[in-house]
N, C-alpha and C positions, 0 to 999 in steps of 0.2 A: 790699518789699511791693508797690511801683508794677509792678514788672515781673511779679509774680505776678498781679496785678488784670488787667493787659494780656493776659497768657497766658490766664487765665481767661475774660475778656471774649471772646477770640478764639475759645477753645473753644466757648462759648455761641454766638458768631455761626456757627461751623462747625456745630454742632448745628442751629441755625435754619435754616441753608441747606439742610442735608441733610433736615430735615423739609419744609421749603417745596419741595424737589425731589421728595420722596416724595408730596406732595400733588398737586402738578401732574402727576405720572407717573400716580397712581392716577385723576385725573379725566380724563386723556388716554386711558388703558386703557379706562376705562368707555365712551368713545366709539368704541371700536375698531369697524373694518367688521364688519357681521353676515355670516354665511355667505352666499355668493352674490352679495354687493354687486358684485364685480368681473365678473359675467357679464352679458352684455347683456339688457336688458329684452325682454319679447315674450311672447307666448302660450306659446311653448315652455319659457320659464323658469317659468311659472306650473305646467304640467304637471310639469315636473322637481322643482319644490320640492313639489308635492303628492304625486306619485306615488313618488317615488324616496326622499325623506326618510322615509318611513314606516318603512322598514327600514334605511337607510343614513345614516350622517352625510353631508353634502354633500361633505366631503374624499375620500370613497370613490368618488366619481364624478370630481371635478375633478382628482384626482391622475393621472388619464390623459391630461391636456391634451396633445395633440400625438401620442399614440400611435396611436389607431385611426383608420381611413377612416370614410367614409359607411356603407359596407355592413357594416363591424365593428360600428359603433355601432348600426345596425339589429338586427343578428344579437343583440346584447346586451338591446336594449329588448324584442325578441319573447321571448328567454329569460326575462327579467324579469318580463314578463306571464304567461308560462306558469308562473312560480314564485309568481304571484299578485298582481303590481303592477297597481294599479288604473287601467287604461288603456283607453279606448273606441277602437274600430277607428281612427277618424282620428287619434287621438292618437298612435298608433305612429308613423306618418310623421313627424306634427309634432314629437315629441321626437327622434326619430333625425335629422331634419334640423337641429334646433337643437343637439344635441350635436355634430354634425358641424361646423356652423358655428363654435360657440363654443369647442369644445375638440377639434376633429378635426386629424387629421394634415395638415400643411401641405405 
């Protein structure tokens, strides 16, 4: 019976460790980085978050990191503006430059 109690207690201990791990994981997961946290701050980021995420998840933009040149990012921004993205005249270059600097081909 003593051996059974030890195994039972060990099982309860293992279950408790599992529960504690789940609690720690869930509290850590709730503090996960928000979309865009890994992007540099600045006026271009504000324009990106305001104008692009109206229609797209941020992942739809950041997944192209290292893929487009500055000229290609500008073409994309101009096209998105033509499709209805809310961008003032000066914001086209601001956003294009930001995307090229933060996500552009190196």
